[in-house]
C-alpha positions in Angstrom: 5.4 -9.0 -5.6 8.8 -10.6 -4.9 8.4 -11.4 -1.2 6.4 -14.7 -1.5 8.7 -16.3 -4.2 11.8 -15.0 -2.4 10.7 -16.6 0.9 10.2 -19.9 -0.9 13.6 -19.6 -2.6 15.3 -18.9 0.8 13.8 -22.1 2.3 15.0 -24.1 -0.7 18.4 -22.5 -1.4 19.5 -20.6 1.7 20.0 -16.9 2.4 23.4 -16.3 1.0 22.4 -16.0 -2.7 19.5 -13.7 -1.8 21.7 -11.4 0.2 24.1 -11.1 -2.7 21.3 -10.2 -5.0 20.1 -7.6 -2.6 23.6 -6.1 -2.4 24.0 -6.0 -6.2 20.7 -4.1 -6.4 22.0 -1.7 -3.8 25.0 -0.9 -6.1 22.5 0.0 -8.8 20.6 2.2 -6.3 23.7 4.1 -5.3 24.7 4.6 -9.0 21.3 5.9 -9.9 21.2 8.4 -7.0 24.8 9.5 -7.8 24.4 10.1 -11.5 20.7 11.2 -11.7 20.1 14.5 -13.4 16.5 14.9 -12.4 14.1 13.5 -9.8 12.2 11.3 -12.4 15.4 9.2 -12.7 15.2 8.4 -9.0 11.9 6.4 -9.3 13.6 3.1 -10.2 16.2 3.8 -7.5 13.4 4.1 -4.9 11.8 0.9 -6.1 15.1 -1.0 -6.1 16.0 0.4 -2.7 12.8 -1.1 -1.2 13.6 -4.5 -2.8 17.3 -4.5 -1.9 16.8 -3.6 1.8 14.1 -6.3 2.0 16.6 -8.8 0.7 19.5 -7.8 3.1 18.6 -6.6 6.5 16.0 -9.3 7.6 18.0 -12.1 6.2 21.1 -11.3 8.3 19.0 -11.8 11.3 17.8 -15.2 10.0 21.5 -16.2 10.0 22.0 -15.2 13.6 18.8 -16.8 14.8 19.6 -20.0 12.9 23.1 -20.4 14.2 22.8 -19.6 17.9 21.3 -21.3 20.9 17.9 -19.9 22.1 19.3 -18.7 25.5 22.1 -16.8 23.8 20.2 -15.6 20.7 19.3 -12.1 21.7 22.8 -11.5 23.0 24.2 -12.6 19.6 21.9 -10.2 17.8 22.9 -7.4 20.1 26.6 -8.3 19.7 26.4 -8.2 15.9 24.8 -4.7 16.1 27.5 -3.5 18.5 30.3 -4.6 16.1 28.8 -3.0 13.1 28.1 0.2 15.1 31.8 0.8 15.5 32.4 1.9 11.9 28.9 3.3 11.7 29.6 5.7 14.5 32.0 7.6 12.3 29.8 7.6 9.2 27.3 10.4 10.1 30.0 13.0 10.9 32.0 12.0 7.9 28.9 12.4 5.8 28.2 15.8 7.3 31.7 17.0 6.4 31.4 15.7 2.9 28.0 17.3 2.4 29.2 20.6 3.8 32.4 20.5 1.6 30.4 20.0 -1.5 27.8 22.7 -0.9 25.5 21.7 1.9 22.1 19.9 2.0 21.3 20.1 -1.7 21.7 17.9 -4.8 25.4 18.5 -5.4 26.3 18.3 -1.7 24.6 15.0 -1.2 25.6 13.2 -4.4 29.2 12.3 -3.3 27.8 10.2 -0.5 26.3 7.8 -3.1 29.7 7.3 -4.8 31.2 6.3 -1.4 28.3 4.1 -0.8 28.6 2.3 -4.2 32.3 1.5 -3.6 31.5 0.3 0.0 28.7 -2.1 -1.1 30.9 -3.5 -3.9 33.5 -4.4 -1.3 30.8 -6.0 0.9 29.6 -8.2 -2.1 33.1 -9.6 -2.4 33.3 -10.2 1.3 30.0 -12.0 1.5 30.6 -14.1 -1.6 34.0 -15.3 -0.4 33.5 -15.7 3.3 29.8 -16.3 4.2 29.2 -20.1 4.6 25.8 -21.5 3.8 23.9 -22.8 6.8 23.5 -26.5 7.0 20.7 -28.2 9.0 19.7 -31.8 8.2 16.1 -31.2 9.5 15.7 -28.2 7.1 17.1 -30.2 4.2 14.6 -33.0 4.7 11.7 -30.6 5.0 12.8 -28.6 1.9 12.9 -31.7 -0.2 9.1 -31.8 0.2 8.8 -28.0 -0.2 10.4 -28.2 -3.6 7.6 -30.5 -4.8 4.7 -28.4 -3.7 3.1 -25.2 -5.1 3.6 -21.7 -3.7 0.1 -21.7 -2.2 0.6 -25.1 -0.6 3.9 -23.9 0.8 2.2 -21.0 2.6 -0.6 -23.2 3.8 2.0 -25.4 5.4 3.5 -22.3 7.0 0.5 -21.8 9.2 0.0 -25.5 10.0 0.6 -26.2 13.6 1.6 -22.5 14.3 -0.9 -20.9 16.7 0.3 -17.2 16.8 1.1 -16.4 13.2 -2.2 -14.6 12.6 -1.5 -12.3 15.5 2.0 -11.6 14.2 0.7 -10.9 10.7 -1.6 -8.3 12.1 1.2 -6.8 14.2 3.6 -6.5 11.2 0.9 -5.1 8.9 -0.1 -2.4 11.4 3.6 -1.4 12.1 4.4 -1.3 8.4 1.4 0.9 7.7 1.9 3.3 10.6 5.7 3.6 10.1 5.3 4.4 6.4 2.8 7.2 7.1 5.6 9.2 8.8 8.8 7.7 7.5 9.2 9.8 4.3 8.4 13.1 6.1 10.7 12.9 9.2 13.7 14.4 7.2 11.4 17.2 6.0 10.4 17.9 9.5 14.0 17.9 10.8 15.4 20.2 8.2 12.4 22.2 7.1 10.5 22.7 10.3 13.2 22.4 13.0 16.1 23.9 11.1 18.6 21.0 11.4 21.7 21.3 9.3 24.2 18.7 8.1 26.2 18.8 11.3 23.1 18.5 13.6 22.0 15.4 11.6 25.6 14.1 11.7 25.8 14.5 15.5 22.4 12.9 15.9 23.5 9.9 14.0 26.8 9.6 15.8 25.2 9.9 19.2 22.5 7.4 18.3 25.0 4.9 17.0 27.2 5.2 20.1 24.2 4.7 22.4 23.1 1.7 20.4 26.6 0.2 20.5 26.8 0.6 24.3 23.3 -0.8 25.0 23.0 -3.7 22.4 24.8 -6.3 24.4 23.1 -5.4 27.8 19.8 -5.5 26.0 20.5 -8.9 24.5 21.5 -10.2 27.9 18.3 -8.7 29.4 16.1 -10.3 26.7 17.9 -13.7 27.2 17.2 -13.4 30.9 13.7 -12.0 31.4 12.3 -12.7 28.0 12.1 -10.9 24.6 8.7 -9.4 25.2 9.4 -7.9 28.6 12.7 -6.4 27.3 10.9 -4.8 24.4 8.1 -3.4 26.5 10.6 -2.0 29.0 12.7 -0.1 26.4 10.1 0.9 23.8 8.6 3.9 25.6 11.9 5.7 25.2 11.2 6.0 21.4 7.8 7.5 22.3 9.5 10.2 24.4 11.9 10.8 21.5 9.0 11.2 19.1 7.4 13.8 21.4 10.8 15.6 21.6 11.0 15.5 17.8 7.7 17.4 17.6 8.3 19.8 20.5 12.1 20.5 20.1 12.6 24.3 20.8 15.8 24.5 18.7 17.9 22.4 16.4 20.5 21.6 19.1 17.9 19.9 21.2 17.3 17.4 18.4 20.7 15.8 19.4 18.9 14.2 22.3 17.1 12.0 19.7 20.3 10.2 19.3 19.9 9.0 22.9 16.2 8.3 22.9 15.5 7.4 19.3 12.1 8.0 17.7 9.4 5.9 16.0 10.2 5.7 12.3 13.7 7.0 12.8 15.6 3.8 12.9 18.6 5.2 11.1 19.4 7.5 14.1 19.6 4.6 16.6 19.4 5.3 20.3 17.4 3.3 22.8 14.4 3.1 20.5 16.4 1.2 17.9 17.9 -1.0 20.6 14.4 -2.1 21.7 13.9 -3.6 18.2 16.4 -6.4 19.0 14.2 -8.4 21.4 11.2 -7.7 19.2 12.7 -9.1 16.0 14.3 -12.0 17.9 10.9 -13.0 19.1 9.5 -12.5 15.6 11.9 -15.0 14.1 11.7 -17.5 16.9 7.9 -17.7 16.4 8.5 -20.3 13.6 11.0 -23.2 13.3 14.1 -22.8 11.2 12.7 -24.7 8.2 9.8 -22.2 7.9 11.7 -18.9 8.3 12.1 -18.2 4.6 8.4 -18.6 3.9 7.6 -16.6 7.1 9.8 -13.8 5.7 8.1 -14.1 2.3 4.6 -14.1 3.7 4.9 -11.1 5.9 6.7 -9.3 3.2 3.6 -9.4 1.0 1.9 -7.0 3.4 4.5 -4.4 2.7 2.1 -3.3 0.0 0.3 -1.4 2.7 3.2 1.0 2.6 1.9 2.4 -0.6 -1.5 3.7 0.6 0.3 4.7 3.9 2.8 7.0 2.2 0.0 8.5 0.0 -2.1 9.1 3.1 0.8 10.6 4.9 1.4 12.9 1.9 -2.2 14.1 1.9 -2.1 14.7 5.7 1.2 16.6 5.5 -0.1 18.8 2.7 -3.2 19.5 4.8 -1.1 20.8 7.6 -1.4 17.8 9.9 2.4 17.4 10.2 2.4 16.6 14.0 -0.3 13.9 13.5 1.7 12.3 10.8 4.7 12.0 13.2 2.5 10.7 16.0 0.6 8.0 14.2 3.3 5.3 14.5 3.4 5.6 18.3 -0.4 5.8 18.7 -0.8 2.7 16.5 1.8 0.8 18.4 0.8 1.8 21.9 -3.0 1.4 21.4 -3.2 -1.6 19.1 0.1 -3.4 18.5 1.3 -3.8 22.1 -2.1 -5.1 23.4 -2.0 -7.8 20.7 1.7 -8.6 21.4 0.9 -8.9 25.1 -1.3 -11.9 24.3 1.4 -13.8 22.5 3.6 -16.1 24.7 7.3 -15.2 24.9 9.5 -17.4 22.9 12.4 -17.6 25.3 11.1 -20.6 27.2 9.2 -22.2 24.3 
């Protein structure tokens, strides 16, 4: 519901204001999770979390793509992720110690994490508000003067005008969103309930994944800037497929630590090589359209996040029916059999 008008707002007013709104919503999410007394109270937090993440993570990439040269763009994206991986590397084990200290993986043990999160996000809001400079591009300003005089529907018609591959990208993003959301809610259940992972196993997985990502982000960015975004993605992505198979077949909780190295489809928070492969993919995604259209492109593809709703429900029915392994495999089957063949037809953006 908010994606289309948000995309238009970004093209007219820039990303800074939208990122701050997303961060403010994240503060409310953390507060609700921290002070909730029953699971019904979490429903608005789940809704706001979906909105806030949509307003933060993709827009930071718009900034990097919009302020770097094409031949250095993937490297810049990788470098940014390396820098933020440094403090992130300590977070999983710190979280594991906090959870264990307050009672383990249960309501009381997890709640303190949200109090820490709330304070951290409040600090980030102050940082962004005071230090992030709005992007200035004369071409964008001229284009947006005409955007402000048109309707929302006309704006999105203009988005596709002169852009050949946007329909294929729309199909790709819809399929990935649908497939990922079938398994995404159930991976933690599988890790803890079926494979016996405790707080420390999850913490080590996250730390290893972050360290691997930090070490590989810059080389991956250089690789994508040298051989192309598509080739780099196709070269690295199979590691996440191996990780997903390991996720299913892991003989003991300790073997799950290897997921930190490989990554797994739908398990972006763990990191690893699978998460690193996303950098050339998302770089190519943003480069598909010129700078003055990236806000509307963000808004248009965001509309199709609605497919996450039936996907999660379908995943729930399949899980309840005992098809847990299939729920976990659907993302890699969809990507390998449908998404990648479509992506293979789209020209790489490095030389365009």
